[in-house]
N, CA, C and O atoms as a Maestro MAE file, in Angstrom:
{
 s_m_m2io_version
 :::
 2.0.0
}

f_m_ct {
 s_m_title
 :::
 protein
 m_atom[292] {
  # First column is atom index #
  i_m_mmod_type
  r_m_x_coord
  r_m_y_coord
  r_m_z_coord
  i_m_residue_number
  s_m_chain_name
  s_m_pdb_residue_name
  s_m_pdb_atom_name
  i_m_atomic_number
  :::
  1 25 34.488 -14.614 -67.392 1 A "MET " " N  " 7
  2 3 33.271 -13.939 -67.004 1 A "MET " " CA " 6
  3 2 32.335 -14.996 -66.439 1 A "MET " " C  " 6
  4 15 32.203 -16.079 -67.011 1 A "MET " " O  " 8
  5 25 31.697 -14.698 -65.342 2 A "ASP " " N  " 7
  6 3 30.795 -15.673 -64.747 2 A "ASP " " CA " 6
  7 2 29.459 -15.697 -65.488 2 A "ASP " " C  " 6
  8 15 29.135 -14.784 -66.247 2 A "ASP " " O  " 8
  9 25 28.696 -16.757 -65.251 3 A "GLY " " N  " 7
  10 3 27.434 -16.943 -65.958 3 A "GLY " " CA " 6
  11 2 26.441 -15.820 -65.760 3 A "GLY " " C  " 6
  12 15 25.615 -15.568 -66.637 3 A "GLY " " O  " 8
  13 25 26.501 -15.139 -64.625 4 A "GLY " " N  " 7
  14 3 25.572 -14.045 -64.354 4 A "GLY " " CA " 6
  15 2 25.818 -12.817 -65.194 4 A "GLY " " C  " 6
  16 15 24.975 -11.922 -65.255 4 A "GLY " " O  " 8
  17 25 26.977 -12.767 -65.849 5 A "HIS " " N  " 7
  18 3 27.317 -11.602 -66.663 5 A "HIS " " CA " 6
  19 2 27.634 -11.965 -68.111 5 A "HIS " " C  " 6
  20 15 28.206 -11.155 -68.841 5 A "HIS " " O  " 8
  21 25 27.273 -13.154 -68.525 6 A "SER " " N  " 7
  22 3 27.649 -13.615 -69.855 6 A "SER " " CA " 6
  23 2 27.073 -12.746 -70.972 6 A "SER " " C  " 6
  24 15 27.668 -12.666 -72.047 6 A "SER " " O  " 8
  25 25 25.949 -12.103 -70.749 7 A "ASP " " N  " 7
  26 3 25.362 -11.238 -71.766 7 A "ASP " " CA " 6
  27 2 26.005 -9.855 -71.817 7 A "ASP " " C  " 6
  28 15 25.694 -9.063 -72.706 7 A "ASP " " O  " 8
  29 25 26.883 -9.562 -70.888 8 A "ASP " " N  " 7
  30 3 27.498 -8.237 -70.802 8 A "ASP " " CA " 6
  31 2 28.807 -8.122 -71.576 8 A "ASP " " C  " 6
  32 15 29.410 -7.049 -71.599 8 A "ASP " " O  " 8
  33 25 29.256 -9.192 -72.204 9 A "GLY " " N  " 7
  34 3 30.561 -9.195 -72.871 9 A "GLY " " CA " 6
  35 2 30.741 -8.100 -73.893 9 A "GLY " " C  " 6
  36 15 31.750 -7.395 -73.873 9 A "GLY " " O  " 8
  37 25 29.783 -7.943 -74.785 10 A "GLU " " N  " 7
  38 3 29.904 -6.913 -75.823 10 A "GLU " " CA " 6
  39 2 29.884 -5.509 -75.221 10 A "GLU " " C  " 6
  40 15 30.623 -4.632 -75.669 10 A "GLU " " O  " 8
  41 25 29.052 -5.295 -74.218 11 A "ALA " " N  " 7
  42 3 28.993 -3.982 -73.569 11 A "ALA " " CA " 6
  43 2 30.313 -3.672 -72.879 11 A "ALA " " C  " 6
  44 15 30.807 -2.546 -72.953 11 A "ALA " " O  " 8
  45 25 30.882 -4.662 -72.211 12 A "LEU " " N  " 7
  46 3 32.167 -4.452 -71.548 12 A "LEU " " CA " 6
  47 2 33.279 -4.205 -72.557 12 A "LEU " " C  " 6
  48 15 34.159 -3.375 -72.327 12 A "LEU " " O  " 8
  49 25 33.242 -4.923 -73.670 13 A "ALA " " N  " 7
  50 3 34.243 -4.720 -74.710 13 A "ALA " " CA " 6
  51 2 34.168 -3.300 -75.271 13 A "ALA " " C  " 6
  52 15 35.196 -2.657 -75.485 13 A "ALA " " O  " 8
  53 25 32.968 -2.823 -75.504 14 A "GLU " " N  " 7
  54 3 32.793 -1.461 -76.016 14 A "GLU " " CA " 6
  55 2 33.300 -0.425 -75.010 14 A "GLU " " C  " 6
  56 15 33.942 0.552 -75.396 14 A "GLU " " O  " 8
  57 25 33.017 -0.633 -73.734 15 A "LEU " " N  " 7
  58 3 33.509 0.292 -72.706 15 A "LEU " " CA " 6
  59 2 35.034 0.305 -72.652 15 A "LEU " " C  " 6
  60 15 35.634 1.363 -72.461 15 A "LEU " " O  " 8
  61 25 35.662 -0.845 -72.815 16 A "ALA " " N  " 7
  62 3 37.127 -0.915 -72.820 16 A "ALA " " CA " 6
  63 2 37.692 -0.153 -74.012 16 A "ALA " " C  " 6
  64 15 38.662 0.591 -73.870 16 A "ALA " " O  " 8
  65 25 37.092 -0.335 -75.187 17 A "ARG " " N  " 7
  66 3 37.551 0.409 -76.373 17 A "ARG " " CA " 6
  67 2 37.389 1.911 -76.169 17 A "ARG " " C  " 6
  68 15 38.277 2.691 -76.513 17 A "ARG " " O  " 8
  69 25 36.264 2.305 -75.614 18 A "GLU " " N  " 7
  70 3 36.011 3.725 -75.372 18 A "GLU " " CA " 6
  71 2 37.010 4.299 -74.365 18 A "GLU " " C  " 6
  72 15 37.492 5.420 -74.528 18 A "GLU " " O  " 8
  73 25 37.311 3.531 -73.337 19 A "LEU " " N  " 7
  74 3 38.284 3.966 -72.332 19 A "LEU " " CA " 6
  75 2 39.639 4.228 -72.971 19 A "LEU " " C  " 6
  76 15 40.257 5.259 -72.709 19 A "LEU " " O  " 8
  77 25 40.105 3.313 -73.802 20 A "LEU " " N  " 7
  78 3 41.394 3.478 -74.464 20 A "LEU " " CA " 6
  79 2 41.359 4.614 -75.480 20 A "LEU " " C  " 6
  80 15 42.334 5.352 -75.617 20 A "LEU " " O  " 8
  81 25 40.245 4.760 -76.193 21 A "ASP " " N  " 7
  82 3 40.137 5.857 -77.168 21 A "ASP " " CA " 6
  83 2 40.184 7.214 -76.477 21 A "ASP " " C  " 6
  84 15 40.864 8.127 -76.944 21 A "ASP " " O  " 8
  85 25 39.475 7.346 -75.383 22 A "ARG " " N  " 7
  86 3 39.457 8.623 -74.662 22 A "ARG " " CA " 6
  87 2 40.808 8.936 -74.032 22 A "ARG " " C  " 6
  88 15 41.211 10.096 -73.948 22 A "ARG " " O  " 8
  89 25 41.500 7.895 -73.591 23 A "ALA " " N  " 7
  90 3 42.817 8.100 -72.995 23 A "ALA " " CA " 6
  91 2 43.867 8.353 -74.064 23 A "ALA " " C  " 6
  92 15 44.942 8.876 -73.771 23 A "ALA " " O  " 8
  93 25 43.558 7.981 -75.319 24 A "ASP " " N  " 7
  94 3 44.470 8.153 -76.444 24 A "ASP " " CA " 6
  95 2 45.834 7.528 -76.145 24 A "ASP " " C  " 6
  96 15 46.880 8.125 -76.397 24 A "ASP " " O  " 8
  97 25 45.790 6.318 -75.603 25 A "THR " " N  " 7
  98 3 47.012 5.595 -75.274 25 A "THR " " CA " 6
  99 2 46.750 4.107 -75.438 25 A "THR " " C  " 6
  100 15 45.606 3.688 -75.614 25 A "THR " " O  " 8
  101 25 47.805 3.311 -75.383 26 A "ALA " " N  " 7
  102 3 47.667 1.870 -75.565 26 A "ALA " " CA " 6
  103 2 47.511 1.133 -74.237 26 A "ALA " " C  " 6
  104 15 47.232 -0.066 -74.220 26 A "ALA " " O  " 8
  105 25 47.690 1.844 -73.131 27 A "GLN " " N  " 7
  106 3 47.608 1.199 -71.816 27 A "GLN " " CA " 6
  107 2 46.930 2.122 -70.825 27 A "GLN " " C  " 6
  108 15 47.274 3.300 -70.716 27 A "GLN " " O  " 8
  109 25 45.945 1.567 -70.089 28 A "VAL " " N  " 7
  110 3 45.190 2.372 -69.128 28 A "VAL " " CA " 6
  111 2 44.988 1.569 -67.854 28 A "VAL " " C  " 6
  112 15 44.760 0.360 -67.889 28 A "VAL " " O  " 8
  113 25 45.076 2.264 -66.736 29 A "GLU " " N  " 7
  114 3 44.757 1.693 -65.429 29 A "GLU " " CA " 6
  115 2 43.860 2.678 -64.705 29 A "GLU " " C  " 6
  116 15 44.235 3.832 -64.501 29 A "GLU " " O  " 8
  117 25 42.665 2.222 -64.313 30 A "VAL " " N  " 7
  118 3 41.701 3.095 -63.650 30 A "VAL " " CA " 6
  119 2 41.235 2.424 -62.367 30 A "VAL " " C  " 6
  120 15 40.763 1.287 -62.385 30 A "VAL " " O  " 8
  121 25 41.372 3.134 -61.256 31 A "SER " " N  " 7
  122 3 40.903 2.621 -59.979 31 A "SER " " CA " 6
  123 2 39.503 3.153 -59.720 31 A "SER " " C  " 6
  124 15 39.242 4.346 -59.870 31 A "SER " " O  " 8
  125 25 38.600 2.249 -59.328 32 A "THR " " N  " 7
  126 3 37.229 2.648 -59.049 32 A "THR " " CA " 6
  127 2 36.949 2.746 -57.555 32 A "THR " " C  " 6
  128 15 35.847 3.124 -57.159 32 A "THR " " O  " 8
  129 25 37.919 2.416 -56.730 33 A "GLY " " N  " 7
  130 3 37.703 2.348 -55.299 33 A "GLY " " CA " 6
  131 2 37.350 0.938 -54.869 33 A "GLY " " C  " 6
  132 15 37.843 0.459 -53.848 33 A "GLY " " O  " 8
  133 25 36.502 0.267 -55.636 34 A "ALA " " N  " 7
  134 3 36.138 -1.117 -55.353 34 A "ALA " " CA " 6
  135 2 37.019 -2.102 -56.113 34 A "ALA " " C  " 6
  136 15 37.106 -3.274 -55.746 34 A "ALA " " O  " 8
  137 25 37.660 -1.635 -57.149 35 A "GLY " " N  " 7
  138 3 38.511 -2.488 -57.978 35 A "GLY " " CA " 6
  139 2 39.287 -1.653 -58.961 35 A "GLY " " C  " 6
  140 15 39.264 -0.423 -58.914 35 A "GLY " " O  " 8
  141 25 39.975 -2.334 -59.853 36 A "ILE " " N  " 7
  142 3 40.804 -1.654 -60.846 36 A "ILE " " CA " 6
  143 2 40.501 -2.233 -62.221 36 A "ILE " " C  " 6
  144 15 40.345 -3.444 -62.377 36 A "ILE " " O  " 8
  145 25 40.421 -1.356 -63.213 37 A "VAL " " N  " 7
  146 3 40.256 -1.772 -64.597 37 A "VAL " " CA " 6
  147 2 41.586 -1.534 -65.303 37 A "VAL " " C  " 6
  148 15 42.136 -0.433 -65.273 37 A "VAL " " O  " 8
  149 25 42.082 -2.580 -65.930 38 A "TYR " " N  " 7
  150 3 43.300 -2.506 -66.734 38 A "TYR " " CA " 6
  151 2 42.898 -2.741 -68.177 38 A "TYR " " C  " 6
  152 15 42.122 -3.653 -68.465 38 A "TYR " " O  " 8
  153 25 43.416 -1.931 -69.084 39 A "ALA " " N  " 7
  154 3 43.137 -2.116 -70.502 39 A "ALA " " CA " 6
  155 2 44.428 -1.916 -71.286 39 A "ALA " " C  " 6
  156 15 45.234 -1.034 -70.989 39 A "ALA " " O  " 8
  157 25 44.594 -2.757 -72.284 40 A "LEU " " N  " 7
  158 3 45.808 -2.749 -73.095 40 A "LEU " " CA " 6
  159 2 45.413 -3.017 -74.537 40 A "LEU " " C  " 6
  160 15 44.582 -3.883 -74.809 40 A "LEU " " O  " 8
  161 25 46.014 -2.266 -75.469 41 A "ARG " " N  " 7
  162 3 45.646 -2.402 -76.874 41 A "ARG " " CA " 6
  163 2 46.897 -2.570 -77.722 41 A "ARG " " C  " 6
  164 15 47.913 -1.912 -77.498 41 A "ARG " " O  " 8
  165 25 46.803 -3.465 -78.700 42 A "THR " " N  " 7
  166 3 47.820 -3.595 -79.739 42 A "THR " " CA " 6
  167 2 47.139 -3.257 -81.062 42 A "THR " " C  " 6
  168 15 45.970 -2.871 -81.080 42 A "THR " " O  " 8
  169 25 47.861 -3.399 -82.159 43 A "ASP " " N  " 7
  170 3 47.252 -3.133 -83.461 43 A "ASP " " CA " 6
  171 2 46.105 -4.090 -83.759 43 A "ASP " " C  " 6
  172 15 45.163 -3.735 -84.468 43 A "ASP " " O  " 8
  173 25 46.184 -5.309 -83.215 44 A "SER " " N  " 7
  174 3 45.193 -6.335 -83.541 44 A "SER " " CA " 6
  175 2 44.199 -6.648 -82.435 44 A "SER " " C  " 6
  176 15 43.098 -7.121 -82.716 44 A "SER " " O  " 8
  177 25 44.561 -6.396 -81.190 45 A "TRP " " N  " 7
  178 3 43.750 -6.846 -80.061 45 A "TRP " " CA " 6
  179 2 43.576 -5.751 -79.018 45 A "TRP " " C  " 6
  180 15 44.428 -4.877 -78.858 45 A "TRP " " O  " 8
  181 25 42.458 -5.821 -78.317 46 A "THR " " N  " 7
  182 3 42.213 -5.005 -77.133 46 A "THR " " CA " 6
  183 2 41.841 -5.962 -76.015 46 A "THR " " C  " 6
  184 15 40.986 -6.832 -76.183 46 A "THR " " O  " 8
  185 25 42.495 -5.791 -74.868 47 A "LEU " " N  " 7
  186 3 42.265 -6.672 -73.732 47 A "LEU " " CA " 6
  187 2 41.984 -5.818 -72.507 47 A "LEU " " C  " 6
  188 15 42.718 -4.873 -72.221 47 A "LEU " " O  " 8
  189 25 40.923 -6.149 -71.785 48 A "ALA " " N  " 7
  190 3 40.580 -5.447 -70.551 48 A "ALA " " CA " 6
  191 2 40.417 -6.462 -69.433 48 A "ALA " " C  " 6
  192 15 39.901 -7.560 -69.643 48 A "ALA " " O  " 8
  193 25 40.859 -6.085 -68.250 49 A "VAL " " N  " 7
  194 3 40.779 -6.944 -67.075 49 A "VAL " " CA " 6
  195 2 40.231 -6.118 -65.923 49 A "VAL " " C  " 6
  196 15 40.635 -4.973 -65.722 49 A "VAL " " O  " 8
  197 25 39.320 -6.698 -65.176 50 A "VAL " " N  " 7
  198 3 38.804 -6.084 -63.958 50 A "VAL " " CA " 6
  199 2 39.334 -6.919 -62.808 50 A "VAL " " C  " 6
  200 15 39.151 -8.135 -62.778 50 A "VAL " " O  " 8
  201 25 39.994 -6.262 -61.858 51 A "ALA " " N  " 7
  202 3 40.617 -6.976 -60.740 51 A "ALA " " CA " 6
  203 2 40.282 -6.291 -59.427 51 A "ALA " " C  " 6
  204 15 39.806 -5.157 -59.393 51 A "ALA " " O  " 8
  205 25 40.545 -7.008 -58.357 52 A "GLY " " N  " 7
  206 3 40.380 -6.437 -57.030 52 A "GLY " " CA " 6
  207 2 41.357 -5.298 -56.817 52 A "GLY " " C  " 6
  208 15 42.337 -5.160 -57.548 52 A "GLY " " O  " 8
  209 25 41.087 -4.496 -55.826 53 A "ARG " " N  " 7
  210 3 41.892 -3.278 -55.638 53 A "ARG " " CA " 6
  211 2 43.302 -3.541 -55.137 53 A "ARG " " C  " 6
  212 15 44.116 -2.619 -55.087 53 A "ARG " " O  " 8
  213 25 43.610 -4.781 -54.765 54 A "PHE " " N  " 7
  214 3 44.954 -5.089 -54.292 54 A "PHE " " CA " 6
  215 2 45.812 -5.790 -55.337 54 A "PHE " " C  " 6
  216 15 46.907 -6.253 -55.021 54 A "PHE " " O  " 8
  217 25 45.334 -5.875 -56.575 55 A "ALA " " N  " 7
  218 3 46.116 -6.483 -57.655 55 A "ALA " " CA " 6
  219 2 47.341 -5.622 -57.939 55 A "ALA " " C  " 6
  220 15 47.276 -4.394 -57.879 55 A "ALA " " O  " 8
  221 25 48.444 -6.268 -58.244 56 A "LEU " " N  " 7
  222 3 49.680 -5.550 -58.576 56 A "LEU " " CA " 6
  223 2 49.684 -5.224 -60.065 56 A "LEU " " C  " 6
  224 15 49.718 -6.123 -60.906 56 A "LEU " " O  " 8
  225 25 49.651 -3.943 -60.381 57 A "SER " " N  " 7
  226 3 49.512 -3.527 -61.774 57 A "SER " " CA " 6
  227 2 50.647 -4.054 -62.643 57 A "SER " " C  " 6
  228 15 50.413 -4.426 -63.792 57 A "SER " " O  " 8
  229 25 51.865 -4.093 -62.124 58 A "SER " " N  " 7
  230 3 52.984 -4.575 -62.936 58 A "SER " " CA " 6
  231 2 52.775 -6.033 -63.334 58 A "SER " " C  " 6
  232 15 53.099 -6.414 -64.459 58 A "SER " " O  " 8
  233 25 52.240 -6.850 -62.434 59 A "LEU " " N  " 7
  234 3 51.989 -8.260 -62.757 59 A "LEU " " CA " 6
  235 2 50.806 -8.421 -63.696 59 A "LEU " " C  " 6
  236 15 50.833 -9.254 -64.601 59 A "LEU " " O  " 8
  237 25 49.772 -7.627 -63.482 60 A "VAL " " N  " 7
  238 3 48.603 -7.706 -64.360 60 A "VAL " " CA " 6
  239 2 48.997 -7.325 -65.782 60 A "VAL " " C  " 6
  240 15 48.648 -8.031 -66.728 60 A "VAL " " O  " 8
  241 25 49.719 -6.220 -65.946 61 A "PHE " " N  " 7
  242 3 50.128 -5.793 -67.283 61 A "PHE " " CA " 6
  243 2 51.112 -6.778 -67.911 61 A "PHE " " C  " 6
  244 15 51.081 -6.985 -69.124 61 A "PHE " " O  " 8
  245 25 51.981 -7.385 -67.113 62 A "PHE " " N  " 7
  246 3 52.889 -8.400 -67.632 62 A "PHE " " CA " 6
  247 2 52.088 -9.563 -68.210 62 A "PHE " " C  " 6
  248 15 52.337 -10.005 -69.332 62 A "PHE " " O  " 8
  249 25 51.122 -10.055 -67.430 63 A "ASP " " N  " 7
  250 3 50.295 -11.173 -67.892 63 A "ASP " " CA " 6
  251 2 49.473 -10.791 -69.123 63 A "ASP " " C  " 6
  252 15 49.300 -11.602 -70.033 63 A "ASP " " O  " 8
  253 25 48.974 -9.573 -69.151 64 A "MET " " N  " 7
  254 3 48.194 -9.122 -70.297 64 A "MET " " CA " 6
  255 2 49.067 -9.066 -71.552 64 A "MET " " C  " 6
  256 15 48.636 -9.478 -72.629 64 A "MET " " O  " 8
  257 25 50.286 -8.559 -71.413 65 A "ARG " " N  " 7
  258 3 51.196 -8.496 -72.563 65 A "ARG " " CA " 6
  259 2 51.532 -9.890 -73.075 65 A "ARG " " C  " 6
  260 15 51.591 -10.115 -74.283 65 A "ARG " " O  " 8
  261 25 51.754 -10.827 -72.153 66 A "ARG " " N  " 7
  262 3 52.042 -12.215 -72.548 66 A "ARG " " CA " 6
  263 2 50.842 -12.811 -73.296 66 A "ARG " " C  " 6
  264 15 51.014 -13.490 -74.308 66 A "ARG " " O  " 8
  265 25 49.642 -12.557 -72.800 67 A "ALA " " N  " 7
  266 3 48.444 -13.075 -73.472 67 A "ALA " " CA " 6
  267 2 48.317 -12.491 -74.871 67 A "ALA " " C  " 6
  268 15 47.990 -13.206 -75.818 67 A "ALA " " O  " 8
  269 25 48.575 -11.195 -75.003 68 A "LEU " " N  " 7
  270 3 48.494 -10.559 -76.314 68 A "LEU " " CA " 6
  271 2 49.573 -11.082 -77.253 68 A "LEU " " C  " 6
  272 15 49.330 -11.225 -78.451 68 A "LEU " " O  " 8
  273 25 50.758 -11.368 -76.728 69 A "GLU " " N  " 7
  274 3 51.818 -11.975 -77.548 69 A "GLU " " CA " 6
  275 2 51.373 -13.326 -78.059 69 A "GLU " " C  " 6
  276 15 51.582 -13.648 -79.229 69 A "GLU " " O  " 8
  277 25 50.762 -14.124 -77.197 70 A "GLU " " N  " 7
  278 3 50.282 -15.445 -77.611 70 A "GLU " " CA " 6
  279 2 49.166 -15.331 -78.658 70 A "GLU " " C  " 6
  280 15 49.113 -16.125 -79.597 70 A "GLU " " O  " 8
  281 25 48.295 -14.366 -78.499 71 A "LEU " " N  " 7
  282 3 47.225 -14.173 -79.479 71 A "LEU " " CA " 6
  283 2 47.777 -13.751 -80.831 71 A "LEU " " C  " 6
  284 15 47.226 -14.106 -81.873 71 A "LEU " " O  " 8
  285 25 48.867 -12.993 -80.810 72 A "GLY " " N  " 7
  286 3 49.461 -12.518 -82.040 72 A "GLY " " CA " 6
  287 2 50.341 -13.539 -82.739 72 A "GLY " " C  " 6
  288 15 50.700 -13.364 -83.903 72 A "GLY " " O  " 8
  289 25 50.688 -14.598 -82.033 73 A "ALA " " N  " 7
  290 3 51.592 -15.611 -82.603 73 A "ALA " " CA " 6
  291 2 50.908 -16.447 -83.655 73 A "ALA " " C  " 6
  292 15 51.526 -17.341 -84.231 73 A "ALA " " O  " 8
  :::
 }
 m_bond[291] {
  # First column is bond index #
  i_m_from
  i_m_to
  i_m_order
  :::
  1 1 2 1
  2 2 3 1
  3 3 4 2
  4 3 5 1
  5 5 6 1
  6 6 7 1
  7 7 8 2
  8 7 9 1
  9 9 10 1
  10 10 11 1
  11 11 12 2
  12 11 13 1
  13 13 14 1
  14 14 15 1
  15 15 16 2
  16 15 17 1
  17 17 18 1
  18 18 19 1
  19 19 20 2
  20 19 21 1
  21 21 22 1
  22 22 23 1
  23 23 24 2
  24 23 25 1
  25 25 26 1
  26 26 27 1
  27 27 28 2
  28 27 29 1
  29 29 30 1
  30 30 31 1
  31 31 32 2
  32 31 33 1
  33 33 34 1
  34 34 35 1
  35 35 36 2
  36 35 37 1
  37 37 38 1
  38 38 39 1
  39 39 40 2
  40 39 41 1
  41 41 42 1
  42 42 43 1
  43 43 44 2
  44 43 45 1
  45 45 46 1
  46 46 47 1
  47 47 48 2
  48 47 49 1
  49 49 50 1
  50 50 51 1
  51 51 52 2
  52 51 53 1
  53 53 54 1
  54 54 55 1
  55 55 56 2
  56 55 57 1
  57 57 58 1
  58 58 59 1
  59 59 60 2
  60 59 61 1
  61 61 62 1
  62 62 63 1
  63 63 64 2
  64 63 65 1
  65 65 66 1
  66 66 67 1
  67 67 68 2
  68 67 69 1
  69 69 70 1
  70 70 71 1
  71 71 72 2
  72 71 73 1
  73 73 74 1
  74 74 75 1
  75 75 76 2
  76 75 77 1
  77 77 78 1
  78 78 79 1
  79 79 80 2
  80 79 81 1
  81 81 82 1
  82 82 83 1
  83 83 84 2
  84 83 85 1
  85 85 86 1
  86 86 87 1
  87 87 88 2
  88 87 89 1
  89 89 90 1
  90 90 91 1
  91 91 92 2
  92 91 93 1
  93 93 94 1
  94 94 95 1
  95 95 96 2
  96 95 97 1
  97 97 98 1
  98 98 99 1
  99 99 100 2
  100 99 101 1
  101 101 102 1
  102 102 103 1
  103 103 104 2
  104 103 105 1
  105 105 106 1
  106 106 107 1
  107 107 108 2
  108 107 109 1
  109 109 110 1
  110 110 111 1
  111 111 112 2
  112 111 113 1
  113 113 114 1
  114 114 115 1
  115 115 116 2
  116 115 117 1
  117 117 118 1
  118 118 119 1
  119 119 120 2
  120 119 121 1
  121 121 122 1
  122 122 123 1
  123 123 124 2
  124 123 125 1
  125 125 126 1
  126 126 127 1
  127 127 128 2
  128 127 129 1
  129 129 130 1
  130 130 131 1
  131 131 132 2
  132 131 133 1
  133 133 134 1
  134 134 135 1
  135 135 136 2
  136 135 137 1
  137 137 138 1
  138 138 139 1
  139 139 140 2
  140 139 141 1
  141 141 142 1
  142 142 143 1
  143 143 144 2
  144 143 145 1
  145 145 146 1
  146 146 147 1
  147 147 148 2
  148 147 149 1
  149 149 150 1
  150 150 151 1
  151 151 152 2
  152 151 153 1
  153 153 154 1
  154 154 155 1
  155 155 156 2
  156 155 157 1
  157 157 158 1
  158 158 159 1
  159 159 160 2
  160 159 161 1
  161 161 162 1
  162 162 163 1
  163 163 164 2
  164 163 165 1
  165 165 166 1
  166 166 167 1
  167 167 168 2
  168 167 169 1
  169 169 170 1
  170 170 171 1
  171 171 172 2
  172 171 173 1
  173 173 174 1
  174 174 175 1
  175 175 176 2
  176 175 177 1
  177 177 178 1
  178 178 179 1
  179 179 180 2
  180 179 181 1
  181 181 182 1
  182 182 183 1
  183 183 184 2
  184 183 185 1
  185 185 186 1
  186 186 187 1
  187 187 188 2
  188 187 189 1
  189 189 190 1
  190 190 191 1
  191 191 192 2
  192 191 193 1
  193 193 194 1
  194 194 195 1
  195 195 196 2
  196 195 197 1
  197 197 198 1
  198 198 199 1
  199 199 200 2
  200 199 201 1
  201 201 202 1
  202 202 203 1
  203 203 204 2
  204 203 205 1
  205 205 206 1
  206 206 207 1
  207 207 208 2
  208 207 209 1
  209 209 210 1
  210 210 211 1
  211 211 212 2
  212 211 213 1
  213 213 214 1
  214 214 215 1
  215 215 216 2
  216 215 217 1
  217 217 218 1
  218 218 219 1
  219 219 220 2
  220 219 221 1
  221 221 222 1
  222 222 223 1
  223 223 224 2
  224 223 225 1
  225 225 226 1
  226 226 227 1
  227 227 228 2
  228 227 229 1
  229 229 230 1
  230 230 231 1
  231 231 232 2
  232 231 233 1
  233 233 234 1
  234 234 235 1
  235 235 236 2
  236 235 237 1
  237 237 238 1
  238 238 239 1
  239 239 240 2
  240 239 241 1
  241 241 242 1
  242 242 243 1
  243 243 244 2
  244 243 245 1
  245 245 246 1
  246 246 247 1
  247 247 248 2
  248 247 249 1
  249 249 250 1
  250 250 251 1
  251 251 252 2
  252 251 253 1
  253 253 254 1
  254 254 255 1
  255 255 256 2
  256 255 257 1
  257 257 258 1
  258 258 259 1
  259 259 260 2
  260 259 261 1
  261 261 262 1
  262 262 263 1
  263 263 264 2
  264 263 265 1
  265 265 266 1
  266 266 267 1
  267 267 268 2
  268 267 269 1
  269 269 270 1
  270 270 271 1
  271 271 272 2
  272 271 273 1
  273 273 274 1
  274 274 275 1
  275 275 276 2
  276 275 277 1
  277 277 278 1
  278 278 279 1
  279 279 280 2
  280 279 281 1
  281 281 282 1
  282 282 283 1
  283 283 284 2
  284 283 285 1
  285 285 286 1
  286 286 287 1
  287 287 288 2
  288 287 289 1
  289 289 290 1
  290 290 291 1
  291 291 292 2
  :::
 }
}
């Protein structure tokens, strides 16, 4: 997160949790037109990523799963 948004971390985290709760799933991909929000949840962690609209979802989710595996190790 860049310095201009450092105070938004908790708000963004809450929005990611709400997105996953409303979707009632462990993985969500939402396109906003300007970008894409990816969210992934395990029993212990929730991870959300905001990317440009040309990001490849399969690669983003692969990287997110690897990060969550490392966090769980």
